[in-house]
C-alpha positions as CSV (number, residue, x, y, z in Angstrom):
1,M,189.9,93.4,-0.2
2,V,187.6,93.8,2.8
3,T,185.5,96.3,1.0
4,S,185.1,94.0,-2.0
5,V,183.9,91.1,0.1
6,S,181.4,93.2,1.8
7,S,180.0,94.5,-1.5
8,T,179.7,90.9,-2.8
9,T,177.5,89.6,0.1
10,P,174.5,91.9,-0.7
11,S,174.6,90.8,-4.2
12,T,174.3,87.1,-3.2
13,A,171.5,87.9,-0.8
14,G,169.7,89.8,-3.5
15,T,170.0,86.8,-5.8
16,G,168.4,84.4,-3.2
17,T,165.4,86.8,-2.8
18,S,164.9,86.9,-6.5
19,T,164.9,83.1,-6.8
20,S,162.2,82.7,-4.0
21,S,159.9,85.2,-5.7
22,T,160.2,83.4,-9.0
23,S,159.2,80.1,-7.4
24,S,156.1,81.6,-5.7
25,A,155.1,83.1,-8.9
26,T,155.5,79.8,-10.8
27,S,153.3,78.0,-8.1
28,S,150.6,80.6,-8.3
29,T,150.5,80.3,-12.0
30,A,150.1,76.5,-11.8
31,N,147.3,76.6,-9.3
32,S,145.5,79.2,-11.3
33,S,145.8,76.9,-14.3
34,T,144.4,73.8,-12.5
35,S,141.4,75.8,-11.1
36,S,140.7,77.1,-14.5
37,T,140.8,73.5,-15.9
38,N,138.4,72.2,-13.3
39,T,136.0,75.0,-13.8
40,S,136.1,74.4,-17.6
41,A,135.4,70.7,-17.0
42,K,132.4,71.4,-14.8
43,A,131.1,73.9,-17.2
44,A,131.5,71.4,-20.1
45,A,129.7,68.6,-18.1
46,Q,126.9,71.0,-17.2
47,A,126.6,72.0,-20.7
48,L,126.4,68.4,-21.8
49,I,123.6,67.6,-19.3
50,T,121.7,70.7,-20.3
51,S,122.1,69.9,-23.9
52,L,120.9,66.3,-23.4
53,G,117.9,67.4,-21.3
54,T,116.6,70.1,-23.6
55,G,117.3,69.3,-27.2
56,S,118.4,65.7,-27.6
57,G,115.1,63.9,-26.6
58,V,117.1,61.9,-24.0
59,D,115.2,61.3,-20.6
60,V,118.0,62.3,-18.3
61,N,116.0,61.2,-15.1
62,S,115.3,57.8,-16.6
63,L,118.9,57.4,-17.7
64,A,120.1,58.2,-14.2
65,N,117.6,55.8,-12.6
66,N,118.6,53.0,-15.0
67,L,122.3,53.6,-14.2
68,A,121.5,53.4,-10.4
69,N,119.4,50.3,-10.8
70,A,122.1,48.6,-12.8
71,E,124.4,49.3,-9.9
72,I,122.0,48.0,-7.3
73,A,120.5,45.0,-9.1
74,P,123.4,42.5,-8.5
75,Q,123.4,43.2,-4.8
76,Q,119.6,43.0,-4.6
77,A,119.7,39.7,-6.4
78,N,122.3,38.3,-4.0
79,I,120.2,39.3,-1.0
80,Q,117.0,37.9,-2.5
81,G,118.7,34.6,-3.2
82,K,119.6,34.3,0.4
83,I,116.0,35.1,1.4
84,D,114.6,32.5,-1.0
85,K,117.0,29.9,0.3
86,S,116.0,30.6,3.9
87,N,112.3,30.5,3.0
88,A,112.8,27.2,1.2
89,M,114.4,25.7,4.3
90,I,111.6,27.0,6.6
91,S,109.0,25.7,4.1
92,G,110.7,22.3,4.0
93,Y,110.7,22.0,7.8
94,G,107.1,23.0,7.9
95,A,106.2,20.3,5.4
96,I,108.0,17.6,7.3
97,K,106.3,18.7,10.6
98,Y,102.9,18.5,8.9
99,V,103.3,15.0,7.4
100,L,104.8,13.7,10.7
101,S,101.9,15.1,12.6
102,N,99.5,13.3,10.3
103,L,101.4,10.1,10.8
104,Q,101.2,10.4,14.5
105,T,97.4,10.9,14.3
106,A,97.1,7.9,12.0
107,F,98.9,5.7,14.6
108,A,96.8,7.1,17.4
109,D,93.6,6.2,15.6
110,L,94.6,2.6,15.7
111,K,95.0,2.6,19.5
112,D,91.2,2.3,20.1
113,Q,90.6,-1.3,20.8
114,S,86.8,-1.0,20.3
115,D,87.5,-0.6,16.5
116,F,88.7,-4.2,16.5
117,N,85.7,-5.4,18.5
118,G,83.0,-3.7,16.4
119,I,79.9,-5.8,15.8
120,T,77.4,-5.3,12.9
121,P,73.9,-6.6,13.7
122,N,71.5,-7.8,11.1
123,N,67.7,-8.2,11.7
124,S,65.4,-10.1,9.4
125,Q,62.3,-8.2,10.8
126,P,63.3,-4.6,11.4
127,G,59.7,-3.6,11.6
128,A,59.3,-5.5,14.8
129,F,62.4,-4.3,16.7
130,N,65.6,-2.4,16.4
131,I,69.1,-3.7,17.5
132,T,72.0,-2.0,19.1
133,A,75.2,-4.0,19.7
134,T,78.1,-3.0,21.9
135,A,81.7,-4.1,21.8
136,S,81.0,-6.8,24.4
137,A,78.6,-8.6,22.0
138,S,79.8,-11.9,20.4
139,T,79.4,-13.0,16.8
140,G,76.7,-15.5,16.2
141,S,73.0,-16.1,15.1
142,H,69.9,-15.8,17.3
143,S,66.2,-16.2,17.0
144,V,63.8,-13.6,18.4
145,Q,60.0,-13.9,18.8
146,I,58.1,-10.9,20.1
147,H,54.7,-11.9,21.3
148,S,53.6,-8.5,22.7
149,I,55.2,-5.2,23.7
150,A,55.0,-3.4,27.0
151,L,52.0,-1.0,27.3
152,A,51.1,1.9,29.6
153,Q,47.6,2.4,31.1
154,R,45.5,5.1,29.6
155,N,42.4,6.8,31.0
156,L,40.1,9.5,29.8
157,S,38.2,12.0,31.9
158,N,34.7,13.2,31.3
159,G,34.3,16.0,28.8
160,F,34.5,19.9,29.0
161,D,33.3,22.7,26.9
162,L,36.7,24.6,26.8
163,P,40.2,24.1,28.2
164,T,39.5,27.2,30.3
165,T,36.1,26.2,31.7
166,Q,36.0,26.8,35.5
167,L,35.1,23.6,37.4
168,N,35.1,24.8,41.0
169,Q,34.2,28.5,40.8
170,G,37.9,29.4,41.2
171,A,38.5,27.4,44.4
172,L,41.2,24.9,44.8
173,F,40.6,21.1,44.9
174,T,42.7,17.9,45.1
175,L,43.4,14.7,43.1
176,S,44.4,11.4,44.7
177,V,46.7,9.2,42.6
178,S,47.7,5.6,43.5
179,V,50.2,3.7,41.3
180,H,49.6,-0.1,41.5
181,N,47.4,0.4,44.6
182,A,50.2,2.1,46.6
183,T,49.2,3.5,49.9
184,P,49.0,6.2,50.9
185,P,48.1,7.8,47.6
186,T,49.8,10.9,46.2
187,V,47.8,14.0,46.7
188,I,47.9,16.6,43.9
189,T,46.6,20.1,44.6
190,V,45.0,22.1,41.8
191,P,45.6,25.7,42.9
192,K,43.0,28.4,43.4
193,G,42.1,30.1,40.1
194,Q,43.5,27.1,38.2
195,D,40.4,25.0,38.5
196,T,40.2,24.3,34.7
197,P,41.0,21.3,32.5
198,Q,44.2,23.1,31.5
199,G,45.0,23.7,35.2
200,I,44.5,20.0,36.0
201,V,46.9,19.0,33.2
202,T,49.5,21.4,34.5
203,A,49.2,20.2,38.1
204,I,49.4,16.5,37.2
205,N,52.5,17.0,34.9
206,A,54.2,18.9,37.7
207,S,53.8,15.9,40.1
208,S,56.1,13.0,40.8
209,T,53.6,10.3,40.0
210,G,55.1,9.5,36.6
211,I,51.7,10.0,35.0
212,K,51.5,12.4,32.1
213,A,48.3,14.4,31.2
214,S,47.3,16.1,28.0
215,L,44.2,17.8,26.6
216,V,42.4,16.0,23.7
217,N,39.8,17.6,21.4
218,T,37.6,14.7,20.5
219,G,35.6,16.7,18.0
220,A,32.3,15.9,19.8
221,S,29.5,18.4,19.3
222,S,29.1,18.7,23.1
223,Q,31.9,18.9,25.7
224,P,34.7,17.9,23.2
225,Y,37.7,18.4,25.5
226,K,38.9,15.5,27.6
227,I,42.0,14.9,29.7
228,L,44.1,11.9,28.7
229,L,46.2,10.3,31.5
230,T,49.1,8.0,30.4
231,G,51.1,6.0,32.9
232,Q,54.4,4.2,32.6
233,T,54.7,0.8,30.8
234,G,54.5,-2.5,32.8
235,V,51.9,-4.2,34.8
236,L,53.3,-2.7,38.1
237,K,52.6,0.8,36.8
238,D,48.8,0.6,36.7
239,F,47.1,3.5,38.5
240,T,43.8,4.9,39.9
241,V,42.9,8.7,40.1
242,T,40.1,10.1,42.1
243,S,39.0,13.8,42.7
244,S,37.6,15.8,45.6
245,L,35.6,17.6,43.0
246,G,32.2,16.1,42.2
247,G,31.6,15.7,38.5
248,L,35.2,15.1,37.6
249,N,36.3,11.5,37.0
250,F,38.9,9.5,35.0
251,S,37.0,6.2,34.9
252,D,37.1,5.7,31.1
253,Q,40.1,3.3,30.8
254,K,41.3,2.9,27.2
255,Q,44.4,0.7,27.7
256,D,45.7,-1.6,30.4
257,A,49.3,-1.6,31.6
258,A,51.2,-4.7,30.4
259,D,54.7,-6.2,30.2
260,A,56.4,-7.1,27.0
261,S,56.6,-10.8,26.2
262,L,59.2,-12.3,24.0
263,T,61.2,-15.5,23.4
264,V,64.9,-15.3,22.6
265,D,66.7,-18.5,21.6
266,G,63.9,-20.5,23.2
267,I,64.0,-18.6,26.5
268,S,60.8,-16.7,27.6
269,I,61.4,-13.2,28.7
270,N,59.1,-10.6,30.3
271,S,60.0,-6.9,30.4
272,A,58.2,-3.9,31.9
273,V,59.8,-1.7,29.2
274,N,60.3,-2.0,25.5
275,S,64.0,-1.5,25.6
276,V,65.2,-5.0,26.5
277,K,68.9,-5.3,27.4
278,D,71.1,-8.4,27.4
279,A,68.4,-10.9,26.3
280,I,71.3,-11.4,23.9
281,S,74.6,-10.6,25.6
282,G,75.8,-7.1,24.7
283,V,72.7,-6.3,22.6
284,T,69.7,-4.1,23.2
285,L,66.4,-4.9,21.5
286,D,64.0,-1.9,21.1
287,L,60.6,-3.5,20.7
288,I,58.1,-2.0,18.2
289,G,55.6,-4.7,17.7
290,P,55.1,-8.5,17.4
291,T,57.2,-10.5,15.0
292,T,55.5,-12.6,12.2
293,G,55.9,-16.3,11.4
294,L,56.3,-19.3,13.6
295,T,60.0,-18.8,14.2
296,G,60.1,-15.1,14.4
297,A,63.1,-13.0,13.4
298,T,66.7,-14.1,12.9
299,V,69.4,-11.8,14.3
300,T,73.0,-12.3,13.1
301,L,76.0,-10.5,14.7
302,N,79.1,-10.2,12.5
303,R,82.5,-8.7,13.2
304,D,82.8,-5.3,11.6
305,T,86.3,-4.7,10.2
306,T,85.3,-1.7,8.0
307,E,86.5,0.9,10.5
308,V,89.8,-0.8,11.1
309,K,90.4,-1.3,7.4
310,T,89.8,2.4,6.8
311,K,92.2,3.4,9.5
312,V,94.9,1.1,8.3
313,Q,94.5,2.4,4.7
314,N,94.8,5.9,6.1
315,L,98.0,4.9,8.0
316,V,99.6,3.5,4.8
317,S,98.7,6.5,2.8
318,T,100.0,8.9,5.4
319,Y,103.3,6.9,5.7
320,N,103.8,7.1,1.9
321,D,103.2,10.9,2.1
322,V,106.0,11.1,4.8
323,I,108.5,9.1,2.6
324,S,107.6,11.2,-0.4
325,M,108.1,14.5,1.4
326,L,111.4,13.4,3.0
327,G,112.6,12.5,-0.5
328,V,111.7,16.0,-1.7
329,V,113.3,18.0,1.0
330,S,116.5,15.9,1.0
331,D,117.0,16.5,-2.7
332,P,119.5,19.3,-3.3
333,K,117.8,20.1,-6.6
334,S,114.3,20.3,-5.2
335,K,112.5,23.6,-4.7
336,V,109.9,23.5,-1.9
337,D,107.7,26.6,-2.0
């Protein structure tokens, strides 16, 4: 009995060993089959691609790109839509800022009070004088008679052959200038080496006398060059000029100094200059010559509303632009680009 049991046990152990070997063999066979299948599938796919690329006329690269683009396009469109929406919002804010800035400028333009006080002058004899009116002028009508304008004294020197003719052998000399008999006179030095007509002109013009000098070619056959001295306008600006150099003189007086004489609204006015201010309040008269006729010229001062009208029209137009733009950007269907 004991011997029989012992002989049975190996048989059972042998059977277990045989079962394990069978299972391992079965698994190996399955794995081998799967690997073979995958290899066959890859080979078939490679064969298909090779076949399409070589003999079918199909552009495999293009096909691949198109498939990739088809995959990317929806995502790209979604991103671009978000970008477009952001750009539209930015553009809309920019448009609003622009029109509001224009509106602010239009309001600021109307802050200048002088625009509301502008005066337009009219002159019936513009050949006799010009008019400039300031904001302080008042509307109204005025009569202006110009009898004479202010004049400056003018004197000519004796003649010279050339502008460079030496008058004192290169040595310096002096001129004495007295304006309206002022004492002491102003002494002008003509420097050494500048003792020529041109040197005299330069020295006088550099002085503080208010007298201006210039060379004039008279066209005379002998000694055609002369020095013309011109003072300032008004009777109190007459002058005398003497020289320490013999043979040089400015005694040929061509014009006397004189004041302007005019009558404005029946009031007699004298002026040393031809720019007459406030003979009419807030108005400057720049005299050119005498008026004609017994009554002279008529000056009218009218309120000028042109500038204000233009600025108000600009404000209205700008305001309408703002309303229009706000309507566009607040419309959900609008597309601001």
